[in-house]
N, C-alpha and C positions, 0 to 999 in steps of 0.2 A: 595766758601765754601755758599755763600748761592743758589748757581744753586743744586748744591747738596741736601740744605736742603728740596724744591723746589719739589724736583724729588723727594724724600724717605716719603716724607708726602703723596701724593697721596698712592705713593703704599703701604705705611704703613695701610692708610684706606683698603686696597682694599682688606690686608689680615687682617687686623681687620674684615673687611664683611666676604668676605669665610672664616672663623674661626664660626662666629655665624650659616650658613647658617649650615657647617658645624657639629656642637652640636646640631641644630634644624632638619637633617636628623638621624642624631648619637639616639637623645632621641625617636625621634616619630618609628624610626625603620622600612623607610618607605627608601626603592629605587629610587629614581628619571628613574631609566634603570635597568632592572631587567635583568642580565648577564644569561646566558647560567649555571650558577650555581644554582639556584636563580629555574632558569623554567624548571630543572631537577627536580629536589630538592621537587618542588609542594606541596599540603598540607595536611592535615594529613587524607583528609577523601581520601586521594590517595590508590587504594588498592595495597599493598603489603606488605610484611612482616603481621606483627600484631597475630605473634603468642608468646609464652615462647619460643621455640626457632626457629633462623634463623639457618641455613648449611652456610657456608662460599661462596657455590656456588646459595644463594640464593641474593645476593650482591648487590643493582641498582648501576648501573655506571653512574654515576656523569657527569667525566669528565675522556675522554682517549687519550693520547698523545703519542708521542713519547718521553717524556720524561717523564712521569708521566699520575696516575690515581687517581681517588676519585671516592668512592662510600661509599653507604649510605647502612643502615637498618634502619629497624622499630620492634622494638621488644615491643609487649603490655605485661600483666599478669594480663589480661582478667578482671583487679575489678580497679585501677584507671585510665588508659591509656594508651598511645603511647611512644617508648621512642623511641629516635634519635641519632644513632650513625655513626658515616662517620670516613673511613680507610684513611689516605692519603699515598698514596706509589711516590717517588722523586726517579728517575737516580741519577745518581750520575753528578755532578755538573747541580742542574739543579732546577730550580726557583719556587717558588708558589707565585704568583703575589698579591702584597695589596689586603687585603679583611677588611670589618667593622664589624664588630659580632654584630649581632640582638639577643645572647642570648650568657649568663658564657657558656667558655669550659674547660674545664677539662681533659687533653689528658694525655697521656702513649710513650714512647717512643720505637718501639718492637722491632729495629733494624736499626745498620748504624747509623749516628750522620749531622752534618748540622750544622744551623744556625737560630734561635726565632730570629725577632726583633719587636718591636711593640713602642706604644706611650701612653702612658699613659695623665696624664692629666695635667702633668709638663715637662717631656721630651720623648724623645728614650733611649729606654731601646735596650741590646741583648745582651742571652748568647749561650754561644756551647749546643747541643743536642745528650747524647749519649745514648745507650740500659740500660733503667732501667731509665732515666730520666723519673719524674713526675711533671703538673707545674698545675694552670688556667690563664684564662683570662676573666675578666668581660665583660658584655655586654657595647659596645661602643668602644671597641678598635680596632684600625687598625694597622696590623702587616701582616707578612710574613715568607717564611721561604725554608733559600737555606739547599742546602745537599753538602755536600760533595765531595772532589773524590779522597775519599781512596785508595791507594794502590791493595785493593781487592773488587772495586765497589763495595761495598756492598749495598742493597736502603737503605734511610730511612720511615721505615714504622714508620705513630703516627697511633696512635688511641685514638677517641679523644670524649668527649660526650657532646651534648651540650641541659643547661638544660633551664625552661625558667622563672627557676628566681632563686636565690639565695638557695632558700628551697624548689626547685618543678623542681627533675629531668624531667616530660616529658616534651617534644619538646615542640619548641616554634610554634607563630601559623605563622609567619614574616618570615621564612625560617632562616637557621642558619647565614649566610652571605649574603653580596654585594660587590659588584666588586670597590674600589674605585674609578678606573679609567672609568669605563660609572659613575658613580656619576656625579664625573666634569667636563664630556664631555656630559652629560646629558644638562647644557643649550647649549644657542645657542652663535651663533657666536660673537649677540651684545654683551654680556652679559659675556662672556671668556674677548672680547678683554678689555669691560673698567677695568673688576674684576685684570686680569692679570695686565695691561697695559703694551702689549705687540705689535710692529708691525701685522699688519692683514696677514700677509703673516704667521707672528709662527701661527696666532691658525687654515690658513687654512693647513699646513703641519701636524698640531695637529689630525684635524678633519677630515682629507680624509687621515689617513692610514688605511689598511689593520686592522681588530680587531681580537686579537692574544688569542689563547688562556688561562686557567685559568695558566698553565703551561707548562715554557717556558726553556730551554735550560736558562743556567749560563751567567749572564752579565757579561761582562769582563771589569774591574779596568782600563780604557784608557783615557786617556784626550779627544777621537774623541769625539765628542755631537751628541749622535744619539739622535733616538726616547726614547730611557729607562732615559737617561737624561734628555730631554726633557719634562718628564712625572716628572719626582725627584723632576723639577726646579718649576713644577705647584703644588703638592704635599708640598716644602718646602715656597713657597707662601702662603700655606694652611692653613700649623702649626706652620708658625711664624719663622722659620728656615731662616736666610737669607742666612751665608755660611755653611748649614749644606748639604751636599748629600746626600738619603736615603742609598743611596746602597754602601754606604762607610763601613769601618769598622773600630769603633771606640775604639781605647783605653783609651780613658778618659774619657770612664763613669763608671757608680759604679754599680759594680758587684752585680749581680745578683745572689741568689744562686736556684738551682731546686731540689727535693728529688729525691735521685735514689736510690730504693729497694737493688740494689745488695753493695750498701757502707752502708750501717745502718745495725746495728743487728736487728733481728728478734724479734717484742714481746712474738711468741711462737714459739718453737721448740724442738722436742726429735728426736728418731728416725724412727718415721715413717714423719717426715716433721716441716714444719715451716706456720706460716700467721705473714703479716705486718699488720699494720693497720696505713693511713697516715690523721695524726688529724695538726690542722690548730699549733701545736706548733711545728707540723717533720716540715710544708711549709707555712711561713708565708702567700704566696700570697693565702692560704685557707682563712684568715681572712675574714668577710665582706660576707662568702657565709655557706652553710650548709650540700656541697658536701664531701661525704667520697669516701675515697678511699681505697682497700686492696688486699692484695695478695696473694696466698695460693697455697703452692708447696707441695702435698703430693706425699709421694716415692710409688713404685712397694708394690702394695698389703695393704694401707691406704684408712685411710677414716676420712673425718669430719665428727666428732661426729653428730649421730641429735642434730640442733638448731635449731631454729626461728629468726626473727626479730621481736624486737616491734614494731619500729621504721620506719621502711622504706619496698622499697621494694631495692629489690638486683638486679644488673644487671650485667654479669660474662661476663668476652669474655674469652676462651681458647688459653691459650700463647702454651702451652708448651705440647705434649702428648696428648692422650686423656684417656675420664674418665664418667662416668653414674652420674646423677643424679638424686635423687629423690625425691620428691615433694609430700606431706600430706593435703591433705584440711581437713579442721575444718569443724568439725559440721554442724554451721551453715552455712558456705558454701559447705559444702554436701546439706544443701537445696537449695541452692539458685544454686544448678546444678553445680558446680565446682565437680571436677573430680580429684580422684591421679591418676600424674603421672610421670613416670621412663621415659628419656633419654637420650640418646647416644652422647657427645659432644667430637671435634674432633677438631684440633686445626684453629684458624678464626673465628670457631661458636662463635653465640651470646645464651643467655640466659638470661630468669626473673625469679624472686622466687616472687609472693606481701610477705606481713608483713603480722607477723602471722599464716605463712603455718610450720612447719615441714619442713627443710630438710638436706639431707646429699653429700657431693660428694668423690665418691669414685675412684680413681687409680684401674688401672686391673694390673698384676699382673708380666707382661712384663715390662710394663713401667710406667715411674710416671708421675703424672699429677698438672701443673700449669697452673690458672686462675686469673682474675687481675677483680676484682671487684666494681661497685660504687654505694656509698647506698646516701640519705638524712639527712644524719647527720654528723657531725664532730665532736664532741663527741668521748669519751674516747666507741671502739668498744664493746658492751658488748650482744656479740644475749645472747639466752637464751637453755643453753645444758639442752639433758634433759638423756644423758648417761655419765660415768666415775667420777669425784674426784668434777665436775666440773657445775655436775648435780643440776638443780632447785628445784628437786624432793627431796635428802635432805636438805631441807633446809625446807620444810611439816614435820606435825608429824604424824609418822607409823600410828599410828589407819585412821587418815584421809584415808594416802593411801589404806592400809590394803582394808578399806572399800570400796573405789573409786576404787579398780583394782581387787573388792572379792574375794583375796589370803587369804592363813596364813602368820601370819608374819615371820614365818619363810625362805618361798617365798621373800615376802619382802625384810628382812635385806639382802637373796643372792640375790634376785636382784641390792639393792643402793651397797653392798661391792664389789660385783667381779672383779670388774674393776677398776682396780689401775691406769688407764691411764686418762688422761683427755682432751677432745679438741679434737685432731686428735689422732686416735684410728689405731690400725694393726685391716685388714679386708681382711684376704686372701681369697681371688678366690669370694667378695661378689662382686666384676665389673662385673663381670663369669656372678654369679645366676644372676644377677642384667639383662646382658643381656637374659641368658635363660628366667625370665618370661619376658621378654617387648614380647620376639620372642614369645614366648605360649600366649600373651594378646596379640598377634600382630594376630598371631594363628588365637586364638578366635573372634575377631575380623571380621578376614577377615575372614571367616565361619564361623558367626553369620551374615558378610553385606551378607556374600553370600546368607545364610539361608533367611536371610531378603528381598536380587532379588529374590531369588526364589519363595518365596514367593506372594511379590508384583509382580512379575512375572506372577505365578500360579492367584494370585488374578484377573491381568490385563487382563489371557488368559479369563478366566471365563465371567469377565464383558463384554470385547467385545464377548463372546457368547452368552452372557444374551441380548447384544445392538441388537447383530445378530439377534439371537432366536427373538427378540421384534424388531427389524426392520424390518424381514421375516415377523413375525407375522402384522405385522399391513402394509404391500404391501401387504400379502395376504387376509388380508380383507382391504383394500383400493380399490385391484380388485374385490372379490367377492361385497364389496359393488360398485363400478363402473359398474360391470358386471351388476348386478341389476340394477340399475341405468341404463344402456344401453337398457337392455330388455324391463324397464319399457319404456322406452323414445322411443321402436322402435315401441310396444304394441299401446303406445298410438299416435305415427304415425300411425300405419295397420292400429287404433282405428279412425283416424280421417281424414286419405282415406279413406278408404273404405263410411267416413259418409259424406266428401265432394262425395267423386264416389255416393252412395245411392244421396243424395241429388241432383247432376246434373244429375243422370237417372233420377229420378222423373220431376229436371225439365224438361229434356229433351221431359220424355212424355208428361208431359203439354204442355210443348210447338207443340210438334206433333200432343196430342186432339186441341188444342186452332189452327193450323196451318189444320187440317182437315177439323175440324168446321168452319172454314173462312173459306176454298175451298170449305165449301155444302153450306155455305152461299151465299158465289161468285155467283155459280152453281144454287141457288134456285133462285134468285136474276136476276140473268142473264137471265133464260128460262121464269122466272116470267114477264121479261123486252122483250123477244123474242115471249113469250104468245101477248103478250101486244102489242108490236109494229105491230104484223102480225094481231092482233084484228084491228089495228088501218089502217093499212091497209087494209083488208075487208072492214073497213069502207068505208075508203077514195075511193076504187076501186069500192066501191056500187055507194056511193055518184056520181064517176064520169061517172060511165056509164050510172046513172039515170039521169044525166048535157048529156051526151054524146047522150045520147037514145033524148034527150027531145030535145039538138042541132038539131040533125040527123030530127027530125019531121019537128023543125021549119024552119031548114037549105034547105031541099027537095023539099018546094016551090020553095028558093030562085035556089039553083043550076039546079033547072030543067028552073026556070028564067035564066040563066045566064049560061045554057048548050052550048048553041047557042054562047054565046059572046066570053066561051072560046076557043070551040074549032077554030074559026076565033085567037085568039090571041096563041094559043097552040104552031103553028110552029115558031111565033114568041121570043114568050117564049123559044120553046125547045131550038134556036138558043145559044139564051143570056142565058139558063142556062149551056149548054158546056160551052159558055165559061168563066163562074161562076164557074162552076163546076171544069173544069180545075184549073180556078187561086185556087178555093182553095182543090184541089189535091194537089198541087204545096205547099201552106201555111201549107196543114196539110203533105206535106214530113217536110217539115223546123222544123215544132213544134215535130212532133218526130223523130228527128235527134238532136236539144235540147233535148226534154226528155231523149232520151237516155245514149246524152253524160252529162245530171244531175244524170240519174242514176247509171251508171257509174262511176260519180264524187262521191256520196252518197256510193254507193258499198266500194269506195276505202276507205273513209271516216269512214266507216263498221270497215271494214279491219283493220284499222290505229285502231281505237276504240278498238277492238279484241284483237289484240298485243300487246295494251298498256294492257290493264284491262292482257290479258295474262302474259308480265311482270311483272308486281303488284303482280298477283296470283304468278308466282313461287316464287316472291322475300319477301312474304309471306312463302311458301310453304315452302323453307331454312329457315329461321325465323322461322318454326316453326319447323323446324327436328333439329336445334337448340335446339329446350325449349325442343322437343320429349323425352329429355333422363329425366330431372327435372320430365316431366308432362306424362309417361307414364304413369303409371296408371289412373292416370287423362283423357288420352286419350282413352284408351280405351271407356271412359262414353261416350266423345266427338264424339269420329267418325261417330255413326252414320248418327249425326247430320250433322260432316261437309263433307260426302260421298254424303248427301242430295245436299248441297251447290253445293257440285261440281259440280253432277252430272247434277243443276239448269244451272250454269255455261257453264258446255259441248251443253245444247242445246243451249247456248245464242252464242257461239261463234264456231260452229262447222262449220256455212255457209260462215265465213269469214275464217277460219284456213284451207277452201281443198285446195285454191291454195297456203298455205303455206308451205305441208305437208312434202317436201322437205329440208325447212331450219331449221322443230322442228326435224325432225331425227338426227340432227346433236348439239341436245341440250344432254344436262347433262342426263344422264342415270337414276339415280338420280329421279329427276322431269317424267320420260317415262311415269310412273303408271298415277303416280299424271292428265300429259293433258289429258293421254286417258279417265279418268276416267272420263273428265272435255269434254270431245270431250263425252262420250255415255254423258254426260250430258244432251248436248248441242244438239245433234243427236234426241234424243228421245224429248226434249221441242219441237223442229223442227218437230220433227213426228207431239206432240201434235198441232202444232199450222199449219201444215198444212192440218190436220186430217179436227180441227176447218175451214183452209180455205176453203178444200175440202165442206166440211158444206155447208160452208155461199155459197159455189157457188155454190154447187145443189138446195142450196134454190134460190140465186140469178135468176139459169138457169128456176128453175120449174116458177119460181114468173114471168121469160121472157115468160118462156112458153107461161104461158095464158096470159101474156100482148100480145103475136103472135095473140095467138087463136082469142085472142076479136079483136087486128086487123086485121086481114085477114076475121072474123065474118061482122070486120065495113068495112072494103074495098067489100068485096060481095055484104056487104047492100046498096053502092055510087056507086059501079059501076067500071069498069075498065078503067075508068082516073083514078081517084083517086091511081087504082092500079100500072098504072103508073107513075105517080106522084109522088108517093113512094119509086119505083125500082129505078128511076132516080136519087133522097135524094141520097139514100145509096148505089147510084154506085159513084157520089160525092165524099162523106165523106168518 
């Protein structure tokens, strides 16, 4: 006994701990792990729906499996905000897994049957669901839904709206609900094992299990321990139910009644239809909330009279048939951009009408129209009607109405007294007329849109043409400016080139004049030096002649005295002189050969130097040819100077290149003209040098001839012995 108590006490502590955690999660409306339901649901900023009418085909799929689906819509009234509705469809024998509500949920069972199970603050409750049932679950409630396996196999369809609070129908900011399974399994392994007080393999089996969708096949009621039973055990521990199975039906629970619109008498009924408003008195589950529900059934060719809701926006769902809804803006709304609306609703469509906006719902002549509505009040539904016996206009002073409508009393009496019915009125072909007007408005809107599009297209075309014209004008202006700038640049460049050419020509002319002047000065200086040299030579010659004559006179006596002695010595001297002459001739021949060898080496060096200069000149010419295209016009001005320089180079190199003409013929054709010009210049320099040498040679010959004549005169004076001695010396030399 004591062992059992010691085991149960920690387990109870764990249950208390998890109950506290669950309460904190529910109060804060924060799910630890967001399931696919909340992920797909999104936030209010998601762009889907957000209009006064959402067609059935525009619903957004939240969950879709072979066992059922959940879709949602967001509808907006354009004033207060958006509203969130979900449509839960379960195949026969299917289960919508447990979730925790983040907001109040008010629902209507449209088709099929099943069972709703939920957990309130004190106990678990279950009720059977059937067509026409209406119920409310407050936020923080844990619930799940099972569908029955009926012979007709009809699907269980539940239409629900999720309110932000008990008096605010707008959608919640944190999503409508969270999966209880994901909330439990969001904790890590250590916390779960300590909290549930179970072995580690049990926790591993649960954590490692595959994720299941929100809707599954119905759980069989067997004794076999399955994953679902294990989760049920976790939930029992969470909720503090020691021996209760969440998936077992309970026969000993307190009965909870749902409101069924088909079992209750309508609040209003006539030959044109009926309407019912569900209040807290009819449905105790609405206590603590200001959410109201109403159902309207319009027979063929009838209308819910023009009225408005002074307390709340009305959210409607078409349950059966189809109809037209006409909404009129107030004057204040019109100033704010609100427009009158008319739209056709079919089964499954959702529509919203803001408060203080007069409306009228109409059925077609060939079918009835049934719709369900939600509003934010559970007080007695007192819409303000404009027509019929319940018209608000009948409560006003007639004279005030006459002044307001600017009509006669008779006309106003007929307007107020003619209609004998109230609330739901006969209106044959009203819906058809609304359709016709809607089509006309649509056609007018399309025509207006088309006209606007055409006008916009025309304006765009004109704008495009203007832009093209402007662009073309700018291009032409830019081209003209560019052409002017180019011409100015070309003119400036031509002017600059002309100035440079003129400067170059002037410089060339100045250099030529300077060179001519320099040559003239050099020639004059050379002539002066030549004249001075000749005068000096003439003076020297005269002095030598005088000295020679003097020496001859002085030596005459000596020669006469020695003549005898010389004759004696002549024979010995002659033999000695012959030997010396022979040696001197041999030495002279050797020196001549050495000089000849040196002259050949010098000629080779000069030829090599000439070839090197020629190669350098060819390299320079190639460089000049590459630059010739850029300096073509400047080259014309420098050509004369270059030709003069080439002529000079040719005169210097002609002699060296005469022996290499065969090699020169193999050079490039492009350099032949420059080479010929260089050779011509060299030839002219050589001719000039030869002329100068010839003149010098003639002058030397003339001087030598004069000197020889003087020597001959002197020899004649000295006698035959001196002439013979000189001939011997010359022969030896």
